C-alpha positions as CSV (number, residue, x, y, z in Angstrom):
1,M,26.4,-22.4,-77.3
2,G,24.2,-24.1,-75.5
3,F,23.9,-25.3,-71.7
4,I,24.4,-29.0,-72.4
5,A,27.2,-28.2,-75.2
6,A,29.3,-26.0,-72.4
7,V,28.9,-28.6,-69.8
8,A,30.2,-31.4,-72.3
9,L,32.9,-29.1,-73.1
10,A,33.8,-28.5,-69.5
11,P,36.6,-30.8,-68.4
12,A,36.4,-33.3,-66.1
13,A,38.3,-34.1,-62.9
14,R,40.0,-37.3,-63.8
15,A,41.2,-39.7,-61.0
16,E,45.1,-39.4,-62.2
17,D,44.5,-35.5,-61.9
18,L,43.3,-35.5,-58.4
19,Q,45.6,-34.9,-55.3
20,T,45.8,-37.7,-52.6
21,F,46.3,-36.9,-49.1
22,T,47.1,-39.6,-46.6
23,L,46.0,-40.3,-43.1
24,E,47.8,-42.7,-40.7
25,L,45.6,-44.6,-38.2
26,T,48.0,-45.6,-35.3
27,D,46.7,-46.3,-31.8
28,H,43.5,-45.3,-32.6
29,R,44.7,-41.8,-33.5
30,F,44.8,-40.2,-36.8
31,D,47.6,-38.3,-38.1
32,P,47.8,-35.6,-38.7
33,A,44.6,-35.1,-36.8
34,E,43.9,-31.8,-39.1
35,L,44.4,-32.4,-43.1
36,H,44.9,-29.0,-44.9
37,V,43.2,-29.3,-48.6
38,P,42.6,-27.1,-51.3
39,A,38.9,-25.5,-51.4
40,G,36.9,-26.2,-54.7
41,K,38.7,-29.3,-55.5
42,A,38.2,-32.9,-55.5
43,F,40.7,-35.1,-53.9
44,F,41.6,-38.3,-52.5
45,I,42.1,-39.5,-49.2
46,V,44.1,-42.9,-48.4
47,V,43.7,-44.1,-45.3
48,K,46.4,-46.4,-43.7
49,N,45.1,-48.4,-40.5
50,N,48.2,-49.4,-38.8
51,D,46.4,-50.7,-35.9
52,A,45.2,-54.4,-35.1
53,A,41.8,-53.7,-35.0
54,A,39.4,-52.5,-38.1
55,A,38.5,-49.1,-38.1
56,E,35.6,-47.2,-40.1
57,F,36.8,-43.8,-41.6
58,E,33.3,-41.8,-41.2
59,M,32.3,-38.0,-42.3
60,H,28.7,-36.7,-42.0
61,S,29.0,-33.5,-44.1
62,P,29.9,-34.8,-46.8
63,A,28.6,-38.2,-46.2
64,L,31.5,-40.5,-46.6
65,E,32.4,-44.1,-44.9
66,K,34.7,-46.7,-45.2
67,V,35.6,-49.9,-43.2
68,I,39.2,-50.3,-43.3
69,Q,40.6,-53.9,-42.2
70,P,43.5,-54.2,-39.8
71,K,47.3,-53.3,-41.4
72,S,45.4,-52.1,-44.5
73,E,44.6,-49.3,-46.3
74,G,41.3,-47.7,-48.0
75,R,41.2,-44.8,-50.6
76,L,38.1,-42.5,-50.9
77,R,37.5,-39.9,-53.1
78,V,36.1,-36.5,-51.7
79,R,33.9,-34.0,-53.7
80,P,35.1,-30.4,-53.9
81,L,34.6,-28.7,-50.3
82,N,33.6,-25.3,-49.7
83,A,36.4,-23.7,-47.6
84,G,35.7,-24.5,-43.9
85,R,36.3,-27.3,-41.3
86,Y,34.9,-31.0,-41.9
87,K,34.9,-33.5,-39.0
88,F,35.9,-37.0,-39.6
89,F,36.3,-40.1,-37.2
90,D,36.7,-43.8,-36.7
91,D,33.3,-44.9,-36.2
92,F,34.4,-48.0,-34.3
93,H,36.5,-45.8,-31.9
94,E,34.7,-42.4,-31.9
95,A,35.9,-41.4,-28.5
96,T,39.6,-41.0,-29.3
97,T,40.0,-41.1,-32.9
98,R,38.6,-37.7,-34.4
99,G,40.1,-35.3,-36.9
100,E,39.2,-32.3,-39.3
101,I,39.6,-31.4,-42.9
102,V,40.6,-28.0,-43.3
103,A,39.4,-26.7,-46.9
104,E,41.2,-23.3,-47.7
């Protein structure tokens, strides 16, 4: 079987099959501040912004960003991560609003 045929037969990760993890943003702090996810698998993060100000969830590696309006939530799809630690923050309140994803 050729490479193209093998790729075509490989199962694709459907959105409904991806695990979802939730972060709550309250008083410019993420809860949990350390999010544990499985390495090597794509997933979703739902960020619930409980604050009265907008927030911007951001990561540099992998590059992700999403503005989340006050009292609302945003959903981000994250590609499969290698085992390791990945920092995230609220770009609008970076001094106090930080966290890490731990892929294991």
